[in-house]
C-alpha positions in Angstrom: 13.4 -16.4 6.8 11.0 -14.0 8.8 7.9 -16.3 9.6 5.8 -13.3 11.2 4.5 -12.2 7.7 3.0 -15.6 7.3 1.0 -15.2 10.6 -2.7 -16.2 10.0 -5.1 -13.4 10.3 -6.8 -13.2 13.5 -10.6 -14.3 13.0 -13.4 -12.4 14.7 -15.0 -14.1 17.4 -17.8 -13.0 20.2 -15.1 -13.5 22.9 -13.1 -11.0 20.8 -15.7 -8.7 20.2 -16.3 -8.6 24.1 -12.7 -8.0 24.9 -12.5 -5.0 22.7 -15.6 -3.5 23.7 -14.8 -4.1 27.4 -11.4 -2.2 27.1 -12.6 0.8 24.8 -15.5 1.1 27.8 -18.0 0.2 25.5 -21.3 -2.0 26.1 -21.6 -5.4 23.9 -22.8 -4.4 20.6 -26.1 -5.5 19.3 -24.3 -7.4 16.2 -20.9 -7.5 14.9 -19.5 -8.3 11.3 -16.2 -9.1 10.2 -15.5 -6.8 7.7 -12.3 -8.8 6.2 -8.8 -7.3 5.6 -5.8 -8.8 4.0 -3.3 -7.3 6.6 -5.3 -6.3 9.4 -8.6 -7.9 11.2 -11.4 -5.2 10.9 -14.4 -5.7 12.9 -17.9 -3.4 12.5 -19.6 -3.1 15.8 -23.3 -2.2 15.6 -25.2 -0.2 18.4 -28.7 0.6 18.5 -29.4 4.3 17.8 -25.8 4.9 17.6 -23.2 5.1 14.8 -21.2 2.0 14.1 -17.6 1.6 14.8 -14.8 -0.5 13.6 -12.0 -2.1 15.6 -8.9 -2.5 13.7 -6.7 -5.3 14.9 -3.1 -5.1 13.7 -0.6 -8.2 13.4 1.9 -8.7 16.3 5.0 -7.1 14.7 3.1 -3.9 14.8 4.4 -1.9 17.7 3.1 0.8 19.9 5.7 3.4 18.3 4.6 2.1 15.2 1.0 2.7 15.4 1.5 6.0 17.2 3.4 7.0 14.0 0.5 5.9 11.8 -2.2 7.8 14.1 0.1 11.0 13.7 0.1 10.6 10.0 -3.7 10.3 10.0 -4.1 13.4 12.2 -1.8 15.3 9.6 -4.0 14.1 6.5 -7.1 15.0 8.5 -5.9 18.5 9.3 -5.2 19.1 5.7 -9.2 18.6 5.1 -8.7 15.0 3.7 -11.2 12.6 5.3 -8.9 9.8 6.6 -10.4 8.0 9.6 -9.8 9.2 13.3 -9.6 7.1 16.4 -11.5 6.8 19.5 -9.6 6.6 22.8 -10.2 4.7 25.9 -11.9 6.0 29.1 -8.3 6.7 30.5 -7.3 8.7 27.2 -5.3 6.0 25.2 -5.5 5.8 21.6 -5.3 2.2 21.3 -5.2 -0.9 23.3 -3.5 -4.1 23.7 -5.1 -7.5 23.6 -4.2 -10.4 26.1 -2.5 -11.7 23.1 -0.2 -8.9 22.2 -1.9 -7.3 19.3 -2.7 -3.7 19.3 -6.4 -2.6 18.7 -8.0 0.9 17.7 -11.4 2.0 17.4 -12.4 3.9 14.3 -15.7 5.3 13.1 -17.5 3.2 10.7 -17.5 4.9 7.0 -20.5 4.4 4.6 -19.1 4.5 1.2 -20.2 2.7 -2.3 -17.3 3.1 -4.7 -13.5 1.9 -4.5 -11.1 3.9 -6.2 -10.6 1.2 -9.3 -11.9 3.3 -12.1 -10.3 5.8 -14.4 -12.5 8.7 -13.1 -11.9 7.8 -9.6 -8.0 7.1 -10.1 -7.8 10.5 -11.7 -9.5 12.0 -8.4 -7.3 9.8 -6.4 -3.9 11.1 -8.0 -4.9 14.7 -7.2 -5.9 13.3 -3.7 -2.6 11.7 -3.2 -0.7 14.9 -4.0 -2.7 16.3 -1.1 -1.7 13.3 1.2 2.0 13.8 0.2 1.8 17.5 0.9 0.2 17.1 4.4 2.9 14.4 5.2 6.0 16.0 3.8 6.5 18.1 6.9 4.4 16.5 9.2 5.9 15.7 12.6 5.7 12.0 12.1 7.9 10.0 14.8 10.7 7.9 13.5 8.8 4.5 13.7 6.7 5.8 10.6 9.8 6.4 8.4 10.3 2.7 7.9 8.4 -0.6 7.9 9.0 -4.3 8.1 6.7 -5.4 5.5 5.3 -3.5 2.5 4.5 -3.8 -1.3 7.6 -1.9 -2.0 11.3 -2.1 -2.3 13.9 0.6 -2.7 15.5 1.0 -6.1 19.1 0.5 -5.2 18.0 -3.0 -3.1 15.5 -4.4 -5.7 18.3 -6.2 -7.7 19.8 -8.0 -4.8 16.7 -8.7 -3.3 15.0 -10.0 -6.4 18.3 -12.4 -7.0 17.8 -14.0 -3.5 14.1 -14.5 -4.1 14.7 -15.8 -7.5 17.1 -18.6 -5.9 14.6 -19.4 -3.4 12.0 -20.0 -6.1 14.6 -22.1 -8.2 15.0 -24.2 -5.2 11.2 -25.7 -5.7 12.6 -27.3 -8.6 9.4 -26.1 -10.9 10.5 -25.7 -14.5 7.6 -22.8 -15.1 8.6 -20.9 -11.8 12.4 -21.4 -12.5 12.1 -19.8 -15.8 10.0 -16.9 -14.1 12.9 -16.5 -12.0 15.4 -16.2 -14.3 13.2 -13.7 -16.3 12.5 -11.4 -13.2 16.0 -11.1 -12.5 17.1 -10.1 -15.9 14.2 -7.5 -15.8 15.0 -6.1 -12.4 18.8 -5.9 -13.5 17.6 -4.1 -16.4 15.6 -1.5 -14.4 18.4 -1.0 -12.1 20.8 0.1 -14.6 18.3 2.4 -16.1 17.3 3.6 -12.8 20.5 4.4 -11.4 21.2 7.8 -12.8 18.1 9.1 -11.6 18.2 7.9 -7.7 19.7 10.9 -6.4 17.3 13.2 -7.9 14.2 11.8 -6.3 12.2 13.7 -3.6 12.2 11.6 -0.6 9.4 11.8 2.1 6.8 9.8 4.0 4.1 8.4 1.8 1.0 6.5 2.2 2.2 3.2 1.0 -0.8 1.5 -0.5 -2.9 4.2 -2.0 -5.5 1.7 -4.4 -8.9 0.1 -4.3 -10.4 -0.3 -1.2 -7.8 1.7 0.7 -9.5 5.1 -1.1 -13.4 4.9 -0.5 -15.8 7.1 -2.2 -19.5 7.7 -1.7 -21.4 8.9 -4.7 -18.0 10.3 -6.4 -16.6 12.0 -3.3 -14.0 10.8 -1.0 -15.4 9.3 1.7 -12.2 8.0 3.6 -8.6 7.3 3.2 -7.5 4.0 5.2 -4.9 1.8 5.8 -1.4 3.6 6.5 0.1 0.2 7.4 2.7 0.5 4.7 3.6 4.1 5.2 7.4 4.7 5.3 9.6 7.4 4.0 10.6 6.7 0.1 10.7 8.4 -3.2 7.2 9.9 -3.8 7.1 8.7 -7.3 7.1 5.0 -5.9 3.7 6.0 -4.3 2.3 6.9 -7.8 4.1 3.9 -9.5 2.2 1.3 -7.1 -1.1 2.9 -7.9 -0.1 3.1 -11.6 0.9 -0.5 -11.5 -2.1 -2.0 -10.2 -4.2 0.0 -12.7 -2.2 -1.6 -15.4 -2.7 -5.0 -13.7 -6.3 -4.8 -14.4 -7.2 -8.1 -16.2 -9.5 -6.7 -18.6 -6.9 -4.4 -20.0 -4.5 -6.3 -21.8 -0.9 -5.5 -22.3 0.1 -1.6 -21.5 -0.7 0.6 -24.8 -0.4 3.9 -26.1 -3.7 4.6 -24.4 -2.3 3.9 -21.2 0.6 6.0 -21.5 -2.0 9.0 -22.5 -3.7 7.9 -19.4 -0.7 7.8 -17.1 0.1 11.5 -18.3 -3.5 12.4 -17.2 -2.9 10.9 -13.7 0.3 12.8 -13.3 -1.1 16.0 -14.4 -3.8 15.7 -11.8 -1.3 14.9 -9.3 0.7 17.9 -10.4 -2.7 20.2 -10.5 -3.1 19.6 -6.7 0.3 19.6 -5.1 2.5 22.7 -4.1 5.5 20.9 -5.4 5.0 19.5 -9.0 6.9 16.6 -10.3 10.4 17.3 -11.7 11.3 16.3 -15.0 13.7 13.9 -13.3 10.6 12.2 -11.4 8.6 12.2 -14.5 11.5 10.3 -16.4 11.9 7.9 -13.2 8.1 7.1 -12.9 7.6 4.5 -15.8 10.9 2.9 -14.3 9.5 2.8 -10.7 6.3 1.1 -12.5 8.5 -1.6 -14.0 10.5 -2.0 -10.7 7.0 -3.5 -9.2 7.9 -7.1 -9.5 10.9 -6.6 -7.2 8.9 -6.2 -3.9 7.0 -9.1 -5.0 9.9 -11.4 -5.4 12.7 -9.6 -3.6 10.1 -9.1 -0.6 7.5 -11.4 -0.3 8.9 -14.4 -1.8 12.1 -14.0 0.8 9.6 -13.5 3.7 6.4 -15.7 3.2 6.4 -19.4 4.4 6.6 -22.1 1.8 3.0 -22.5 0.8 2.3 -18.8 0.8 5.5 -18.1 -1.1 4.8 -20.4 -3.7 1.1 -19.3 -4.1 2.5 -15.7 -4.4 5.0 -16.8 -7.0 2.5 -18.4 -9.3 0.4 -15.4 -9.3 3.4 -13.2 -10.1 4.1 -15.3 -13.2 1.3 -13.3 -14.9 2.1 -10.0 -13.6 5.8 -9.9 -14.9 4.8 -9.3 -18.6 3.0 -6.0 -17.8 6.3 -4.4 -16.2 8.2 -6.0 -19.1 6.0 -4.3 -21.7 6.6 -0.8 -19.9 10.5 -1.3 -19.7 10.5 -2.5 -23.4 8.8 0.8 -24.6 10.6 2.9 -22.0 11.3 5.8 -24.2 7.6 6.3 -25.2 6.6 6.1 -21.7 9.0 8.9 -20.5 8.2 10.9 -23.9 4.5 10.8 -22.9 5.0 12.2 -19.3 7.7 15.0 -20.1 
C-alpha cells in the first residue's frame, strides 16, 4: 500500500511564509492567510500597495518534471485565451523553488472571484470552457511527465474492474457489515459497467485533460471566468472522462435526489455546450460512452483511494462512498435512456 497519499497537508506558518518569500526574492508580507486546499497548501501573501500573490506548495511526490509539465499546460491554456493562472519566477529565473523539506513551491497571482462552478448556469458555461481547454491541450507540447499521474479522481475503463475488486477486498477485511455489503455492490456495479464499456473503448479520443474540472477549480467573477486552477490531476485519458467527472459531481448534489429525466436533459445541454465550443465535436461513440463513464466513477473511489489511503482515511472515504454509489447505479439502470438523450 502506498502511504504518500495519506501525507498530512503542510500547514501554513510564519517560518514557512518567510522561507518562501526569501527564496522568491520578496520582502516579508504584511500579512498572510492559509486559503486551504485538499491537495496542496495555498498561502495568500499580502503586500501593502501591491497585488497579493499565492504560494502553492505541492505534495512531496510532485517531481520537478511533473510540475514543469503542469506549468506547460497552463501556458498552453493561457495562450488559447483562457484565464488560467500564470506563475512568477525567482530572481534567477526559476519557475518554482524547492523547500528544505523537499516540496516544490510556485508563486501565482491571487485572483479575485465571487462564484464557483457549481450551479447549472455556470456549469453550462463551464462545459464550453472545458471544450476550449481540451482544444488547447490536444496538440500542446506537454512533456511526458504530464501524461500520467500517481493520484487522481480517475481510473481507466480497462483497469476499473480489477482495481475495484482489490479495494473491495480491503473493505471486507474491516469486518463491517454495512461496508462489506457496499463492497459487494460496487464490485457488481463496476463489472456491469466494464462489460458495457468494452465495445466502445477503442473509439474514444485520448488526449491530455485537466482532470479535476469542478467547483473551486473553476472560478468566476460576476458571471465571467476569472481563473482555471489546479491541473494536479492532469493526465492523458479519454476526453469524455473529464466531462464525466464534472457531470458526476453535478449529479451528487445532495439537494437533487436520484438522477431523473430532467438530469438527462440537462446533461444533453452540457454536452451541446461543449460541442458548441470545440473544434472537434464529440462522436456518437463518445456520446454513447459518456453515461457509462459517469457510472464508472465509483471505480476510482474504491479502486484508487481505498487502495492507497492509510487505514483511518480509507475507512472514512468508504463510509462516504456508500452514499454515492446509488447515483451511479441509477445511471446504469437506465443506460438506454441516458444514451438516447445524448444521441
